[in-house]
N, C-alpha and C positions, 0 to 999 in steps of 0.2 A: 356212329359211322366210321368205317375203316379209313385208312390213310393211303389209298392207291393214287400216287402222285405222278404227274407228268413232268419229269425232270427236264425235258426238252422245252418246256414252256416257262415264261417269266411274266411278271406283271409290271407294267409301267403306270405310275400314278400321276395324274394331272390334278393339281389342287390349287385353290386360290391362295396367293401370297399376301393378299390383303382383302378385307371385307368388301363385298360387292362385286368382286371379279367373277364373271360367269364362265366357268370352265366348259359347260355343255355348249354354250353359244360359240365359243372359240372352236371346239372340235366340230361342231355342226357345219361350219363353213369350209371344212377341210375334207371330210370323209364321205363315203358313198351312202351311208345309211343314216336314218333319223336317230340321233342319240338323245333327243329331248323327251322321248316317250318311254314306253316300257322297255326295260333292259333285262337280260343281255340281248345284244344284236351282233351279227357278224358284219364287218365293214372292211373297206379297203381304203388305203391312201394311195392315190394314183398320180401319174404324171399329167401334165397339161393335155396330153394326147389321149388320156384315158387308159393308160397301161398300168398294170399293178406294180407297185413298189413294195407295199407291205399289206398283209391281211391280219386281222385280229378280231377278237371278240371283246366288246365293250361292256363293262360291268359298272354298276353303281358302287360308290364307296362313301357311305354316309350321305349327308345332305348335299354337299357342294362339290365333291371330288368324283373322279372317274378312274377306273382301272382298265388298262388294255392288256388282255390276255394274248400274248404274242410269242413268236419263236424266241427262245432264250438266246440263240446265236445272233439274232438280229436286233435284240432289244436296245443295245447301245446306239446302233445306227438309227433306229426309230426315234429314240430320244433326241438325237442330233437333228434329224429331219424336222420333227415337230418344233424344236426350238428355233429353227430358222423362220418359222411362221409366227412365232410369238411376238416378235418386234418389241414394243414397249408394254405389252400386257403383263400384268403382275400375276403370272401363273408359274408354279413350280412343276417341272417335268423331270421325273427321275424314276429309276428302277426301284421297286419295293422288294428288297431281298428277303424280308421277313415273311412274305406271303408266297404261296404256291398255288398251282392249279391242280385240282384233283378230278378224277374221272372214274366212272363205272359204265359198263356197256349196257346197262338196263336202267329203267326208271326206278326211282326210289324216293325216300324222304330226305329232305335237306338239300338236294341239288336242283339245278335248273336243266330242263331239256335243252340239248344243243340247238341253238336258234336256226341252224341250217337245215337240219333233218332230225326228227325225233328219234329215228332208228339209230342215230349216232350215240345215243345214251345220254347220261346226265353228267354234268360237271359242276364244280363249285370252287370257290376261292376260300382259302383258310391259311392259318399260320403253319409254317413248316416246322418239322420236328425230326429228330433222329429216328423215329419209328416209321417214317414215310417209306412206302414200298414203290419202286419204279414200275410203271405199267406202260411205258412208252411203246414197247414192241407190240403189246396187245392192242393199244389204241391205233397204231399205224395199220396193223392187219385188219382191224375192224373197219376203220375208215376207208381203206382202199377197196375192201370187198364190197362196200356200199357205193363205190365209184366216186368218192369225194376227194378232190385234190386241194392241197393247201400248202402254204409256205414257199419260200423262194426257190427251193430245189425243184418244185413242181410247177409253180406259177411262173417262175423266172422273175427277174427284176428288170422292169422296163422292157418286157418281151411280150406279155400277153394282155390283150385288151380285157377289161374287167368282165364284160359280158361273155367273152370267150372262156372265162373261168367259171361259167355257169352261175354267175352271181344272181341273176334274176330268178332262176329256179331254186336257188339255195338261200333266198331271202337276204341277199347281201347288198341290195341297192334299193333306194327309195326314189321313185320317179316324181314325187310330189313335194319333197322337202325343200327344194330350192337349190341354190348354187353350191358347188363344191369343186375342188380341183379335178379336172377331167370330165366335168358334168356335161359339157356341150357335146362332145363326141359320143359319150355313153348314151345320152338321151336321143341323139340322132340315130344311132344304131338301133335302139329299141323302137323308135317311131317307124323306121324303114324296115324293121325286122330283117336286118342284114348282118346276122352273126354267121359268118361263113366258115369259121373254124371253132373247134371246141377242145377243151382239155378232157380227155377220157382215160379211164383205167382199162387196160387191155391185158390179156395173157401175154407173158413175156415172149413166148415163142411166136406170137403174131404181131409183136411190136415192130414199127417201122423205124430203123435206126436213124433215118434222116429227120424224123418227127418226134423222136423220143426225148422227153425232158428228164425223166428219172426212171431207174430200174431197181427192182427189189427181187433179186434172184432167190432169196430165201422164201419169198411168198409166191414166186412164179408170176409176178405182175410188173407192169410198167405203166408210166403215165405218158401218153402221147398227145401231141397237139395236131389234131387231124382236121381235114376238111370234112364238113358235115356229111357229104355224100359217101365218105369212106367209113363212117361209123356204122357198124353192122349190129352190135349188141350193146345198146346203151343201157344204163341203169334205169329202173322203172320210173324214177322221178324226172328223167330227162326225155322220156319217150314223147310226151305231148309237144315239147319244143321242137323235136325233129320231124314230127309228122307233117307231110306236105299239106299246104292249104287246100 
């Protein structure tokens, strides 16, 4: 397998500092998705009001540890945030600089399909090396053309409700796993089917400056936070959610 690496991504490792400490149970009570079942999964760490602070993909790391595939620019902040919730639990939370996130835009051997959308391609975790080739620009273009937003520049921090980030449609939330931070408001929105706004990728020349979260002039695209009724050309995976009852 080649070494097409996402240099804008980092890995945060959560591992037991003493035998018997359950890392998965610790994370399960914090994040939006079920991390005790099949991995990888996409998940968010939210505010108590259900707004996104961080999003990441959770990977297994041996028998007892987990890895969070997150934005490199926000990795230290994520470590600090998770450490606040650790209290007296004997869990080590640290960036794993020896590991990187790798990506290809098609399915293949050795990687895992992106848990959000199979069309996003495959990714895998591996040791970094001097032969790694950056593919961040290709990944960004591929992701945005499929209409998928991620990261603090697009989701904002404490700005966007998790379901407004299309988490239900992109397999980023479990409504059966039990409590987590922000669960009450997220579950209420889902039960009432009251997602009034959505993050969507739009042509840059049709972006609303008042609702724009991020702009990519080189791609001719932007990410806007729009009212549902203002969304005219949703990606195919979002069409059912926007269809009137």
